[in-house]
C-alpha positions in Angstrom: 52.3 -17.0 -8.4 51.4 -20.4 -9.9 54.5 -20.5 -12.2 57.0 -20.1 -9.3 55.7 -23.1 -7.3 57.9 -26.2 -7.8 56.1 -29.2 -9.3 56.4 -32.4 -7.3 55.9 -35.7 -9.1 56.2 -39.4 -8.2 59.1 -41.6 -9.1 56.9 -43.7 -11.6 56.6 -40.5 -13.8 59.5 -39.2 -15.9 59.7 -35.7 -17.4 62.0 -35.0 -20.3 62.7 -32.4 -23.0 62.5 -33.4 -26.7 63.0 -31.6 -30.0 59.8 -30.3 -31.7 59.1 -29.5 -35.3 57.2 -26.2 -35.5 53.6 -26.4 -36.7 51.1 -23.7 -37.8 49.6 -23.7 -34.2 53.1 -23.4 -32.6 55.3 -21.7 -35.2 58.1 -20.5 -32.7 58.3 -23.7 -30.6 61.4 -25.9 -31.1 61.2 -28.0 -27.9 58.5 -30.0 -26.2 58.1 -31.6 -22.8 57.4 -35.3 -22.7 55.7 -36.8 -19.6 55.7 -40.6 -19.3 54.0 -42.7 -16.7 52.2 -46.0 -15.9 49.1 -44.9 -18.0 51.0 -43.7 -21.1 52.7 -40.6 -22.3 51.7 -37.0 -23.1 53.6 -34.2 -25.0 53.3 -30.4 -25.0 55.3 -27.8 -27.0 57.2 -25.3 -25.0 57.4 -21.6 -25.9 61.0 -20.4 -26.6 61.1 -18.2 -23.5 60.0 -21.0 -21.2 62.6 -23.3 -19.6 62.2 -26.4 -17.4 64.6 -27.4 -14.7 64.3 -31.1 -13.6 66.0 -32.1 -10.4 66.7 -35.8 -10.6 67.1 -37.7 -7.4 68.4 -41.3 -7.5 67.4 -41.8 -3.9 64.3 -44.2 -4.0 63.5 -43.1 -0.4 62.9 -39.5 -1.4 59.1 -38.9 -1.4 58.9 -37.1 -4.7 61.0 -35.6 -7.5 60.8 -31.9 -8.4 60.6 -29.8 -11.5 60.5 -26.0 -11.8 59.3 -23.8 -14.7 61.0 -20.5 -15.4 60.7 -17.7 -18.0 63.3 -15.4 -19.5 61.7 -12.1 -18.3 59.2 -12.5 -15.4 58.3 -8.7 -15.7 56.8 -9.3 -19.2 53.0 -9.7 -18.9 52.7 -12.3 -21.7 55.5 -14.4 -20.4 54.0 -14.3 -16.9 50.7 -15.6 -18.2 52.4 -18.4 -20.2 54.5 -19.3 -17.1 51.5 -20.1 -14.9 49.7 -21.8 -17.8 52.6 -24.1 -18.7 53.1 -25.1 -15.0 49.3 -25.9 -14.7 49.3 -27.9 -17.9 52.4 -29.8 -16.8 50.8 -30.6 -13.4 47.7 -32.0 -15.3 49.9 -34.1 -17.6 51.7 -35.6 -14.6 48.4 -36.4 -12.9 47.0 -37.8 -16.2 49.8 -40.3 -16.9 49.9 -41.3 -13.2 46.3 -41.6 -12.1 44.1 -40.4 -15.1 41.0 -38.3 -15.1 37.3 -39.1 -14.8 34.5 -36.7 -15.8 30.9 -37.8 -15.1 28.0 -36.5 -17.2 24.3 -36.9 -16.3 21.2 -36.3 -18.4 18.2 -34.7 -16.8 15.1 -34.7 -18.9 12.3 -36.9 -20.3 13.6 -39.3 -22.9 17.2 -38.1 -22.6 19.6 -41.0 -23.0 22.9 -42.1 -24.4 24.0 -45.3 -26.2 26.7 -46.6 -28.5 25.9 -46.9 -32.3 28.5 -48.0 -34.9 31.4 -47.1 -32.5 30.0 -43.6 -32.0 28.2 -42.0 -29.1 24.5 -41.6 -29.9 22.6 -39.0 -27.8 18.8 -38.9 -27.8 17.9 -35.4 -26.5 14.4 -34.7 -27.7 15.4 -33.7 -31.2 13.8 -35.5 -34.2 17.0 -37.3 -34.9 19.8 -38.8 -32.7 23.0 -36.9 -32.3 26.0 -39.0 -33.3 29.4 -37.9 -31.9 32.8 -39.4 -32.8 34.7 -40.4 -29.7 38.1 -38.7 -29.7 41.3 -40.8 -29.5 42.5 -41.2 -26.0 39.0 -40.8 -24.4 37.3 -43.9 -23.0 33.5 -43.7 -22.7 31.4 -45.8 -20.3 27.6 -45.8 -20.1 26.7 -47.5 -16.7 23.0 -46.4 -17.1 21.4 -44.7 -20.2 21.2 -41.3 -18.3 24.8 -41.3 -17.2 28.1 -41.2 -19.1 31.6 -41.5 -17.6 34.6 -40.1 -19.6 38.0 -41.4 -18.7 41.5 -40.7 -20.1 45.0 -39.2 -19.5 44.5 -35.8 -21.3 42.3 -33.5 -19.2 41.9 -31.0 -22.1 40.6 -33.7 -24.5 38.1 -35.1 -21.9 36.7 -31.7 -20.9 36.5 -30.5 -24.5 34.5 -33.7 -25.4 32.3 -33.1 -22.3 31.7 -29.5 -23.5 30.8 -30.8 -27.0 28.2 -33.1 -25.4 26.8 -30.5 -23.1 26.3 -27.9 -25.8 23.4 -29.9 -27.3 21.3 -29.3 -24.2 22.8 -26.8 -21.7 21.1 -26.9 -18.3 18.1 -24.5 -18.1 17.0 -22.9 -14.8 13.2 -23.2 -15.1 12.6 -27.0 -15.4 16.1 -28.0 -14.3 16.5 -30.0 -17.6 19.7 -30.5 -19.6 23.1 -32.1 -19.6 25.1 -31.6 -16.4 28.9 -32.1 -16.4 30.7 -33.2 -13.2 29.0 -32.0 -10.0 27.4 -29.0 -11.8 24.1 -27.7 -10.4 21.9 -24.8 -11.5 19.8 -22.6 -9.3 16.0 -23.0 -10.0 14.2 -19.9 -11.2 10.5 -19.2 -10.7 8.4 -18.7 -13.8 6.4 -15.5 -14.4 3.4 -15.1 -12.1 0.2 -13.5 -13.4 
């Protein structure tokens, strides 16, 4: 099970528990986990039945520090699901504040291109008008060539959500192999109807 695996993290990263004010999205959460590293800090609310044990080692020669996630009742199905999800999110947060994430996007199609307009991302995708997208906070956008975009940042969820918002304007189609491809995504070519 993913939740049981201990999370190893480098000495440059620190994990701590902080109080959290409940919000409409997380009405029962009263604590949050804060992960700080060289690239910044990220926070995530913890469900009341999830606990986090952090084993602090003062020995600088120790390769990595450890943290383990536990739930109150491992037999409960909902708690088991949140257990693994919390640990996976925590691992992504550690990697984000330590090294960061990069998601490449490529455009495949005649006239498809991207550029910056008025601090917004402008996409020309064959529509009669350009598509203007607000760049979310914490996401850095680079356009090395007009048919490629590179998204960088600490929060994997924000980066991949923004990539999905870009992709939805022209999802890849299997007949002409045109569209917006995220990461190393490929699509199997289909043959058209034969008379």
